[in-house]
C-alpha positions as CSV (number, residue, x, y, z in Angstrom):
1,M,3.1,36.7,-25.0
2,P,3.0,36.2,-21.1
3,V,2.9,32.6,-19.7
4,R,-0.7,32.1,-18.5
5,I,-1.5,31.1,-14.7
6,L,-5.1,30.0,-14.3
7,M,-7.1,30.5,-11.0
8,A,-10.6,29.6,-10.4
9,S,-11.3,31.6,-7.3
10,Q,-11.7,35.5,-7.1
11,L,-10.3,36.7,-3.6
12,S,-10.5,40.1,-2.0
13,E,-9.0,42.8,-3.9
14,A,-6.6,43.3,-1.2
15,V,-5.3,39.7,-1.6
16,M,-5.3,40.0,-5.1
17,D,-3.3,43.1,-5.0
18,V,-0.6,41.1,-3.0
19,A,-0.5,38.4,-5.7
20,S,-0.3,41.3,-8.6
21,E,2.9,42.9,-6.7
22,I,5.0,39.8,-6.6
23,L,3.7,38.0,-10.1
24,P,6.8,37.2,-11.7
25,P,7.5,39.3,-15.0
26,G,6.3,37.3,-17.9
27,Y,3.3,35.7,-16.5
28,E,-0.3,36.6,-16.7
29,L,-2.8,35.6,-13.9
30,V,-6.3,35.0,-15.1
31,V,-9.3,34.2,-12.7
32,A,-12.4,32.9,-13.8
33,E,-15.1,31.1,-12.2
34,F,-14.8,27.4,-12.6
35,D,-16.7,25.5,-14.7
36,S,-17.7,28.6,-16.5
37,S,-17.2,29.2,-20.2
38,E,-14.6,31.6,-19.6
39,F,-13.0,29.2,-17.5
40,A,-12.9,26.6,-20.0
41,A,-11.5,29.0,-22.5
42,A,-8.7,30.3,-20.6
43,S,-7.7,26.6,-19.7
44,R,-6.8,25.8,-23.3
45,N,-3.9,28.0,-23.1
46,A,-2.8,28.1,-19.3
47,E,0.5,26.2,-18.6
48,Y,-0.1,26.2,-14.8
49,Y,-3.2,26.1,-12.4
50,I,-3.2,27.6,-8.8
51,G,-5.9,27.7,-6.4
52,S,-7.5,25.7,-3.5
53,P,-8.3,22.2,-3.5
54,R,-11.9,22.3,-3.3
55,F,-12.9,22.3,-7.2
56,Q,-13.2,18.8,-8.7
57,L,-10.0,18.9,-11.0
58,G,-11.1,15.5,-12.6
59,P,-10.3,13.9,-16.0
60,E,-12.2,16.5,-18.1
61,F,-10.1,19.3,-16.5
62,Y,-7.2,18.0,-17.7
63,R,-8.7,17.4,-21.1
64,A,-9.6,20.9,-21.4
65,A,-5.9,22.1,-20.5
66,P,-3.5,20.0,-22.8
67,R,-0.5,22.6,-22.1
68,L,-0.8,22.3,-18.4
69,K,2.5,21.6,-16.5
70,L,1.7,21.8,-12.8
71,V,-1.3,22.1,-10.7
72,Q,-0.3,24.3,-7.5
73,L,-2.2,24.5,-4.5
74,F,-2.5,27.6,-2.1
75,S,-3.0,24.7,0.8
76,A,-1.2,21.8,2.1
77,G,-4.2,19.5,1.9
78,Y,-4.8,17.6,-1.4
79,D,-6.9,14.9,-0.1
80,R,-10.2,16.1,-2.0
81,L,-8.2,16.3,-5.4
82,D,-8.6,13.5,-8.0
83,V,-5.2,12.5,-7.8
84,E,-5.4,9.5,-10.1
85,A,-6.8,11.9,-12.8
86,A,-3.4,14.1,-12.4
87,R,-1.5,11.0,-12.6
88,Q,-3.0,9.8,-15.6
89,A,-2.5,13.4,-17.2
90,G,1.0,13.4,-16.3
91,V,0.2,16.7,-14.2
92,P,2.1,17.0,-11.0
93,I,0.3,18.5,-8.3
94,C,2.5,20.7,-5.7
95,N,1.0,21.7,-2.4
96,N,1.7,24.5,-0.2
97,G,2.5,23.2,3.1
98,G,4.6,26.0,4.7
99,S,2.2,29.0,4.1
100,N,-0.4,28.4,6.8
101,S,1.9,26.6,9.3
102,V,2.2,29.5,11.5
103,A,-1.6,30.4,11.5
104,V,-2.6,26.8,12.2
105,A,0.0,26.4,14.9
106,E,-1.1,29.6,16.4
107,H,-4.6,28.3,16.4
108,A,-3.8,25.4,18.1
109,L,-2.7,27.0,21.2
110,L,-5.7,29.5,21.1
111,L,-8.1,26.5,21.3
112,M,-6.1,25.0,24.1
113,L,-6.1,28.2,25.9
114,A,-9.7,28.8,25.2
115,V,-10.7,25.3,26.4
116,S,-8.3,25.2,29.3
117,R,-9.7,28.8,30.5
118,R,-13.4,28.2,29.5
119,L,-13.2,31.4,27.3
120,V,-16.8,31.0,25.9
121,W,-18.1,30.3,29.0
122,Q,-16.5,33.3,30.6
123,H,-17.7,35.4,27.6
124,E,-21.5,34.4,27.9
125,N,-21.4,34.9,31.6
126,V,-20.2,38.7,31.3
127,V,-22.8,39.5,28.7
128,A,-25.7,37.6,30.4
129,G,-24.8,39.8,33.6
130,R,-22.9,37.1,35.4
131,W,-19.7,38.8,36.0
132,R,-18.0,35.8,37.6
133,G,-20.8,33.2,37.2
134,N,-23.0,32.0,40.0
135,D,-20.2,30.1,41.7
136,F,-16.7,31.1,39.7
137,S,-15.0,28.8,42.5
138,S,-16.5,25.6,41.4
139,V,-15.4,26.1,37.9
140,M,-11.9,24.3,37.1
141,L,-9.9,26.8,35.1
142,Y,-6.5,25.4,34.1
143,E,-3.1,26.7,33.2
144,L,-0.9,25.5,30.4
145,E,2.2,25.8,32.4
146,D,3.9,22.3,33.1
147,K,1.2,20.3,31.4
148,M,2.4,17.6,29.0
149,L,1.5,18.2,25.2
150,G,1.0,15.2,23.0
151,V,1.7,16.3,19.5
152,I,0.6,13.7,16.9
153,G,2.5,14.4,13.5
154,L,5.4,16.6,13.8
155,G,5.4,18.2,10.4
156,N,5.9,21.7,9.5
157,I,2.9,22.5,11.7
158,G,3.5,20.1,14.5
159,K,7.1,21.5,15.3
160,K,5.6,25.1,15.4
161,V,3.2,24.1,17.9
162,A,5.9,22.3,19.8
163,R,8.0,25.7,19.7
164,L,5.1,27.7,20.7
165,A,4.1,25.3,23.7
166,Q,7.5,25.7,25.0
167,A,7.1,29.4,25.5
168,F,4.2,28.6,28.0
169,H,6.7,26.2,29.7
170,M,4.9,23.1,28.4
171,R,6.5,19.8,28.3
172,V,6.4,18.2,24.7
173,Q,6.2,14.8,23.3
174,Y,5.4,13.6,20.1
175,Y,4.4,10.8,17.7
176,D,5.1,10.5,14.1
177,V,5.5,8.0,11.5
178,A,9.0,9.3,10.8
179,R,10.9,9.7,14.2
180,L,13.4,12.6,14.3
181,S,17.1,11.8,15.4
182,G,18.0,12.3,18.8
183,D,20.0,15.5,17.9
184,A,16.9,16.9,16.4
185,E,14.8,15.9,19.3
186,D,17.2,17.8,21.7
187,A,17.1,20.6,19.4
188,L,13.4,20.9,19.2
189,G,13.1,20.3,22.7
190,V,10.6,17.2,22.4
191,R,10.5,13.6,23.3
192,F,9.2,10.4,21.2
193,A,6.6,8.6,22.8
194,L,4.5,5.5,21.2
195,F,0.7,6.3,20.3
196,P,-0.8,4.7,23.4
197,E,1.9,5.8,25.7
198,L,1.2,9.7,24.2
199,L,-2.3,9.4,24.8
200,R,-2.2,7.8,28.2
201,S,0.3,10.6,29.6
202,S,-0.6,13.9,27.9
203,D,-2.7,16.6,29.2
204,I,-3.4,18.0,25.8
205,V,-3.2,16.1,22.7
206,T,-3.4,17.9,19.4
207,L,-3.5,16.4,15.9
208,H,-1.5,17.4,12.8
209,V,-1.8,14.5,10.7
210,P,-3.1,14.3,7.0
211,L,-6.5,12.6,6.2
212,D,-5.9,9.3,4.6
213,A,-7.2,5.6,5.3
214,S,-4.6,5.3,7.9
215,T,-5.9,8.4,9.8
216,H,-9.6,8.1,9.3
217,N,-10.9,7.6,12.9
218,L,-7.6,7.9,14.2
219,I,-9.1,8.8,17.5
220,G,-12.0,6.8,18.3
221,A,-13.6,5.3,21.6
222,R,-10.8,3.3,22.5
223,E,-8.0,6.2,22.1
224,L,-10.2,8.5,24.1
225,G,-10.5,5.8,26.5
226,L,-6.8,5.9,27.2
227,M,-6.6,9.7,27.7
228,K,-6.6,11.2,31.1
229,P,-10.1,12.6,32.2
230,T,-8.5,15.5,32.6
231,A,-7.1,15.5,29.4
232,I,-8.2,18.0,26.2
233,L,-8.2,17.0,22.7
234,I,-7.6,19.6,19.7
235,N,-7.9,19.0,16.0
236,T,-6.8,21.5,13.5
237,C,-6.1,19.1,10.8
238,R,-9.3,17.2,9.2
239,G,-12.6,16.4,10.8
240,P,-12.7,12.7,9.8
241,V,-9.5,11.9,11.9
242,V,-11.6,11.9,15.0
243,D,-15.0,9.7,15.4
244,E,-17.3,12.5,16.3
245,E,-19.8,10.1,18.0
246,A,-17.2,8.6,20.3
247,L,-15.9,12.3,21.2
248,Y,-19.6,13.4,22.0
249,D,-19.9,10.0,24.3
250,A,-16.3,11.0,26.0
251,L,-17.3,14.8,26.3
252,I,-20.9,14.0,27.9
253,S,-19.6,11.7,30.2
254,E,-16.5,13.4,31.0
255,R,-14.2,10.7,30.2
256,I,-12.1,13.5,28.9
257,H,-12.4,17.3,30.2
258,G,-12.9,19.3,26.8
259,A,-11.9,19.7,23.2
260,G,-11.4,22.1,20.6
261,L,-12.1,21.6,17.1
262,D,-11.6,23.7,14.3
263,V,-12.5,21.0,11.6
264,M,-15.6,18.6,11.4
265,V,-16.5,15.6,9.6
266,E,-19.0,17.4,7.5
267,E,-18.4,21.3,6.9
268,P,-20.6,22.9,7.2
269,P,-22.0,20.8,9.9
270,A,-25.8,20.1,10.5
271,P,-27.4,23.1,12.1
272,E,-28.6,20.6,15.1
273,H,-25.2,19.0,15.5
274,K,-25.2,17.3,18.9
275,L,-21.8,18.6,19.6
276,F,-23.1,21.9,19.7
277,A,-25.2,21.6,22.8
278,L,-21.8,20.5,24.9
279,P,-20.3,23.1,27.5
280,N,-17.0,21.3,27.4
281,I,-16.2,21.8,23.7
282,I,-15.2,25.0,21.5
283,L,-15.5,25.2,17.6
284,T,-14.2,27.2,15.2
285,P,-15.3,27.2,11.3
286,H,-12.2,25.5,9.4
287,L,-10.6,29.1,9.9
288,A,-7.2,28.2,11.5
289,G,-5.2,28.6,8.2
290,P,-6.2,31.6,6.4
291,S,-4.7,34.7,8.1
292,W,-3.6,37.8,6.2
293,E,0.1,36.9,6.7
294,N,0.2,33.5,4.9
295,W,-1.5,34.9,1.6
296,K,1.9,36.2,0.6
297,K,3.6,33.4,1.5
298,A,1.3,31.0,-0.3
299,F,1.3,33.1,-3.6
300,R,5.1,33.4,-3.2
301,N,5.6,29.6,-2.5
302,S,3.2,29.1,-5.7
303,F,4.8,31.4,-7.9
304,D,8.4,30.1,-7.0
305,N,7.2,26.2,-7.8
306,I,6.0,27.8,-11.0
307,E,9.4,29.0,-12.0
308,R,11.0,26.1,-10.7
309,V,8.8,24.0,-13.3
310,A,9.5,26.3,-16.0
311,R,13.4,26.0,-15.5
312,D,13.0,22.1,-15.7
313,E,14.2,21.9,-12.3
314,K,14.7,18.5,-10.8
315,T,12.5,17.8,-7.9
316,A,14.5,16.4,-4.7
317,L,14.0,13.8,-2.0
318,D,15.2,15.9,0.7
319,H,13.1,14.3,3.8
320,P,12.5,11.0,4.8
321,R,8.8,11.2,4.2
322,A,9.8,11.9,0.3
323,A,11.5,8.5,0.2
324,G,7.9,6.5,0.4
325,L,8.6,5.8,4.1
326,T,6.2,3.4,5.6
327,W,6.1,2.5,9.3
328,Q,3.4,0.5,10.8
329,V,2.9,0.4,14.9
330,S,2.1,-3.1,15.5
331,A,1.4,-5.0,18.4
332,L,0.4,-2.5,20.8
333,G,-2.7,-3.8,22.5
334,L,-5.6,-1.5,23.7
335,P,-7.8,-1.9,26.7
336,G,-10.7,-4.3,25.8
337,S,-8.9,-6.2,23.0
338,G,-5.8,-8.3,22.6
339,T,-5.2,-6.8,19.1
340,P,-4.1,-3.7,17.9
341,S,-6.6,-0.8,17.4
342,A,-7.0,-0.5,13.8
343,A,-6.4,3.3,14.1
344,I,-2.9,2.6,15.3
345,S,-1.6,0.9,12.3
346,L,-0.6,4.1,10.6
347,R,0.9,4.4,6.9
348,A,2.4,7.3,5.4
349,R,3.6,7.5,1.8
350,F,4.9,11.0,1.4
351,A,5.7,13.0,-2.0
352,A,8.8,14.4,-3.6
353,S,9.7,18.2,-2.5
354,C,9.0,20.5,-5.2
355,R,11.6,22.8,-3.7
356,P,15.2,21.3,-2.9
357,N,16.2,21.2,0.4
358,S,13.0,22.2,1.9
359,S,10.2,20.5,3.2
360,M,7.9,23.3,2.6
361,T,6.4,22.4,-0.4
362,T,5.5,18.9,-1.8
363,V,4.4,17.4,-5.2
364,I,2.6,14.7,-6.1
365,P,4.5,13.0,-9.1
366,S,2.6,11.3,-12.0
367,R,2.7,8.0,-10.3
368,P,0.5,6.6,-7.3
369,P,-0.7,8.8,-4.9
370,Y,1.0,9.9,-1.8
371,S,-0.2,11.0,1.8
372,W,-0.6,13.7,4.6
373,S,-2.0,17.2,3.9
374,R,-4.5,20.3,4.8
375,N,-6.5,23.2,3.1
376,S,-7.8,26.6,3.1
377,S,-11.4,27.3,3.5
378,T,-11.8,31.0,2.2
379,A,-15.0,31.6,0.6
380,P,-14.5,32.6,-3.2
381,R,-16.1,35.8,-4.5
382,W,-17.3,34.9,-8.3
383,F,-17.0,37.4,-11.0
384,P,-18.7,37.2,-14.3
385,S,-15.5,37.0,-16.6
386,P,-12.2,36.2,-15.9
387,V,-9.8,38.8,-14.4
388,S,-6.3,38.9,-15.7
389,Y,-3.2,40.3,-13.7
390,N,0.0,40.6,-15.1
391,T,2.9,43.0,-14.8
392,R,2.0,45.3,-17.1
393,R,-2.0,45.4,-16.5
394,S,-3.9,46.9,-13.6
395,L,-5.8,45.0,-11.0
396,N,-9.0,45.2,-12.6
397,S,-8.3,44.7,-16.3
398,F,-10.4,42.1,-18.2
399,S,-9.0,39.5,-20.9
């Protein structure tokens, strides 16, 4: 009898074809609507769960799945999950940090270019019959070459952003709670900067941190006040990392030049959100991560982790973040205060890798929760009954 993998969101047929093609022999993939009777029935014999962190996997989920050995996410982010419920159930949670790193890194560069060259403004002028605007020479359009890029969070995505930026001949500095060695910095072509130093000296600041208590409102009024008036802020990680009220004030008063956001505090945002009225911001709907290419990566990583757990392989602490490293930046006074900003007290507790000798995929063990993340926002298509995929059945067979 095949080992059951349960999935809560039916994706497009093309994506499920990808999953079916690489599903390992001896496994079946059963897809059912979350909270449905079919999902509950399939949970009883499921040994593995894969999917998005959008669903509330609380204590009742684990009670309904007594044979569960692993919750495997498609995304890097797990800040929406009930980690304590998983810990109490003794079920590890693995994220999928490497699968969307290329897509998010490319999207960050896309936003840098779009804001620097005012892409939306140019498009709107063309379709409105203003070929070059009323006075195109009065509008400042900027190049990326020789600009200083400040990367906050140098994980999988941050490193790829740094490499892509160098293709545009940008200079790159970074801040991270886990500083690279000198040799690693030289190999990547980056230099370390303290957090306030990075904000003051960067032409573009791009955020690639997880959302936790230490990064909530990481960029607020004082941090924006440190940035150059010509600076651009890019956020493709989590909306609450940026104080949107402070960002609105900075943009409308032109304390910074512009911003590009793929994420917002509330998703979807309110229809009359005040940021929508600003000409110096570009917004995308949390779609930096989903790309056609990363689905195969996500499923491959997921099935690989499942097979590792099935073989009872040990996890490996192969990255300094995995060792529970905690850094606090202290005594860094900001303007207007003799004490450090709360946002500058950064802490990070990282999880053990589920893939030895790789930091691509991390696991939350059955002990207190850890930090730093990301998630996919692809909308599911619901089916009335569970769909089962295995190496012996067709794509549309029903269990």
